[in-house]
C-alpha positions, 0 to 999 in steps of 0.5 A: 098829225103823226109823230116820226123819229129820225137819227141825225148826226150831231152837226145837223142837230147843232145846225137845226138848233141854231136855225130854230133859235134864230127863227124863234121856232121849235125844232119840229117847226123847222123840220116840218118846213124843211120837209115841205120845201124839199117835197115841193122842190122834189115834185117840181124837179121830178116833173122837169126830169119826166118832161126832159126824158120824154122824146115826144115832148118838143122841149128843145130841138138841138138841131134847130137851136144849133142852126139858129145860134150859128146864123147869129155869127 
């Protein structure tokens, strides 16, 4: 593992310490887990945005959806 250094606002440190205390974990454990969750979400969101930006990917055809919805009235 590699050590890193970051400057955080006092409010964030207080929230971090509170979470660590409630979870019976160290600051390092809470930060590591938070970064892992963030990166997992980032990867999923990045992939979703990539798919949505691809005009060749038939994710949703608005005209088909609109006609289907209007027929339900």
